[in-house]
C-alpha positions, 0 to 999 in steps of 0.5 A, a space after each residue: 500500499 502506498 502511504 501518502 501524508 499531507 504535502 509539506 506546509 499544509 494542514 492535514 484537514 479536508 478543505 471542504 470540512 474546514 468550511 462546514 461551519 463556524 465563524 472565523 471572525 473575532 468578536 466585533 469584526 464585520 465581514 469586510 475585514 475578513 474578505 480582504 484578509 482571506 478572499 473566498 475560494 470556491 470549495 470545488 476549486 479548493 478541493 481540486 487544487 488539494 487533490 492535485 497537490 496530493 497527486 504531486 506528492 513524493 510517494 507517487 513519483 514512480 507512477 507519474 514517471 511511468 505516465 510520462 514515459 508511456 506518453 512519449 512511447 504512445 505518441 512517437 510510436 503511434 499513428 501520428 508518426 507511423 501513418 505518414 511514414 507508411 504513406 511516404 513508403 507508398 503504402 495504400 491508405 487502407 493498408 496504413 490504416 490496418 497496420 496502424 491498429 495492429 497493436 490494438 488488435 494484438 491486445 486480444 491476446 489478454 484472453 490467455 492471461 488467466 492461464 499465464 498467471 496460473 502457469 507463473 504462480 500468479 507472478 503479475 509483476 513479472 509478466 508486466 515487466 517482461 512484456 514491457 521489456 520486449 514491447 516498449 523500446 520498439 522505437 529503437 527497432 523502428 528507427 533502424 528500419 528507417 535508417 536501413 531504408 534511407 540508406 537504400 539497403 532495404 526496399 520500401 515493400 520490405 520496410 512496410 512489412 517490417 514496420 507492420 511486424 514491429 508495431 504489431 506484436 511488439 506494440 501489442 505486448 507494450 499495450 498489454 503491459 500498459 493495460 495490466 499496469 492499471 490492474 496492478 494499480 487497482 490491486 495495490 492502491 486503496 480505492 480513494 487513492 486510486 480514484 485520485 491517481 488513475 484518472 490523472 495518470 491516464 490524462 498525462 499519458 494521453 496528453 503528453 504527446 502534444 508537447 512533442 508532436 507540435 515541434 515535429 509537425 512544424 519541422 517534418 516537411 522541411 526535414 523530409 525535403 532535406 534529408 528524406 526518410 531520416 526525418 522519421 528516425 529521431 522520433 522513433 529513437 526518442 520513443 525507444 529511449 523512453 521505452 527503457 524507463 518503464 523496465 526500471 521504474 516498474 521494479 520500484 512499485 509495490 508488488 501486487 503479490 501472487 494473483 489468481 484470476 477468477 473466471 468471469 464474463 463481461 459484455 461490451 460493444 465497440 466499433 472501429 469505423 472512425 477514420 484516421 484524420 491523418 490518413 484523410 488529410 494526406 490522402 484526400 485533402 492532399 496536405 503534407 505530413 507536417 499538417 497531419 502531425 499538427 492535427 495530432 498535436 492539436 488533438 493531444 493538447 486537447 486531451 491534456 486540457 480535457 483530462 484536467 477536467 475529467 480527472 477532477 470530475 471522476 474523483 466523485 462524479 458519475 463515470 456513466 454520465 460522462 461516458 454517455 456525453 463523450 459518445 454524443 460529443 464524438 457523434 457530433 465531431 464525426 458527423 462534422 467531418 462530412 463537411 471537410 470535402 475537398 472542394 471546401 476551402 475551409 476543409 482543413 479548418 473543419 478537420 482541426 475542429 473535428 480533431 479537437 472535438 474528438 480528442 475531448 470526447 476520447 479523453 472523457 470516454 477512455 478515462 470514464 470507461 476505465 473508471 467504470 471498469 475499476 469501480 465494478 472489480 476489486 482486488 485480483 478480480 479486476 484482472 478477469 474483468 480487464 481481460 474480458 473487457 479488452 478482448 471483446 472491446 478490441 474484437 469489436 473494434 478490429 472488426 470495425 477497422 477491417 470494415 473501414 479498410 475495405 470501404 477505403 478501398 473505394 477511394 476518395 472522399 465518398 469512402 471517408 464520408 461513409 466512415 464518418 456517417 456510420 461511425 457518428 451513427 454508431 456513437 449515437 447508438 452507443 450513448 443510448 445503450 449506456 446505462 446511468 445509475 442513480 448513485 455515482 458512488 457505487 459500482 455502475 452498470 456494465 461498461 461499454 467501449 470507450 
């Protein structure tokens, strides 16, 4: 158990409790001198600030370091970089989309997690460290592939194949390790501490990319023009070096002990029809890689801002209501994407607006869906829920991506218009299916996909 005391220099009292009653005025004082001496701070804001100060406490440093490393790994190994690279190598947009989601598809291997824990005597810590060691430094391998291709030692078709092999199995191992980390946190942290940490850590991991993607977006086109494919090597090197951090930091976390997973089932539904905006920008609007990466950077920045609100809301608010609103917001964003027609001179601006709205919805959806899952299960049982949740979620998502890849073979704006419309309608349906409980303080209804 992680023991966190009060931050240095602050009293060990609840801010809200301090304001619950009684007067601090000396006899004979009016209210005006008190207001001048101590401005009234809204209780909600005071509680939020107190939560963030607690989150910044020293005992939580390894958790924050892991989230920051995951932010670098996810942003620089993810579709924001790999899709422009694959398109530059000559891959079809449908193939680029398919390869970009291979890590997510690979996480279905979590269905074998209970058996793997049985064979390792419940060694969850060892499994997470092993998967992280194999999967997280994959950026170094991607950098080597780019270097060999840039030197002319590797043909483009072989580079595309190898990129798919690396981001597929190794990306899946990294994604599984990250997913199991969340279960690890749920096991070792008391519920109140988990509610404090989990959404904020998720927000950091989702949003850190805005810091690093923006300078890449501003320079990538010029670098590609001057040095060719070498421009993509540096982001992968940084991602690979960041991938070495979890291997060391994970060993500093409290051990979850020996875990035995009960066999249970979990129902949820998801769809993967939403098109990648970077693919749309390059293949339909004809923009450069710089604009596509800039869209990803704007999206990441929105994730940061959105996660600040979401993490505070989820500490004591309803994750079900937030999840439902996130579906509706993303439905509106996807239907707005229909206006990004190549004939529309404002199509790039529309695409940026879609990215902002989608990112806000994604932050709320991912964090609230994870919070619903964690509220449903306690202790080692969360691993059973987590594995079934991921398997069914990713299975539906992979089916949606396969369908979207086939639709993209039609080519041009009509194919993407079909995807925008179908994905938007699907999000509306998901919002209607999301059950909202009366009380937000208890475990909520069965989670659905974010």
